[in-house]
Every structure is written in C-alpha cells, then in structure tokens.
Residue, then its C-alpha position, 0 to 999 in steps of 0.5 A: m505886589s504891583y506898582l505903577p512904573s511911573a510911581p514905583h514908590h507907591a506899591v500895593t500888596a494883596s489887601s484881603a484874605g481872598e487875594r492872599v489865598g489866590l496868590g498862594f494858590m497861584t504860587l503853589f500851582g506855578g511851583a508844581l508846573c515848574a517841578a513837573g517840567l523839570a521832572g519831564v526833562a529829567l525823564v526824557l534825558a534819562r530815556a535818551f541816555t539809556a536808549s543810546g547805551a551811553 
C-alpha cells in the first residue's frame, strides 16, 4: 500500500496479479532473511556460551 503524505486519504494498493505476486515474494524473502538473521544470532550466542563454559 502506498499513499501521498500530503493526501493520506488517497491510498493505493496493488492492482494487478503480478504486483500481488511480487509483493508476496518480497514479503516471503524478507521473512526468510529475518529468520536467517535470528538463527545466526542464536548460533553465535550458543557458540559463545559453549566456548566460555558458562
């Protein structure tokens, strides 16, 4: 969804099937990147605590 800050009452959504597919792909890709980042942080923390003997 996008809008003009000067006219927020006039919002525009994806109008074609291709745009919706593209938005869905970007959402899934972003979610996968977020999940990979969180998994990487968890792995680093796990290795840090295991190596220090804590």
